[in-house]
C-alpha positions, 0 to 999 in steps of 0.5 A: 524475536519478531521480524522488522516491519517497514512501512511500504508507503513512508518507509518508517519502521513499524514500532511494537504496539503500532497498529499496522496492516499486512497486505498481500504483495501484488508482485508475485513471489515478493514478501507482503507489504506492511503499512501504518494504519491508525494514529500518526500513519494513514499510509494504508489508506493513501496506498489504496487511494493511489492504487484506485487512482492508478487503475481509474487512469489506466481505464480512462486511457483505454476508453479514450483509445477505443473511442 
């Protein structure tokens, strides 16, 4: 029997046959993250967008402090 995979973005269970992405967890020693990828779930792309925006905001704060 396969392991139950839950989307890290929306929290829904990824059903058998749904397209999903398995992503290495950035937190050490934590299990991988799973995201819906196509169809009704763009959770993977939303997660990546959020991560990029978070990093850009972090970089802007450091640049403003250094100025």
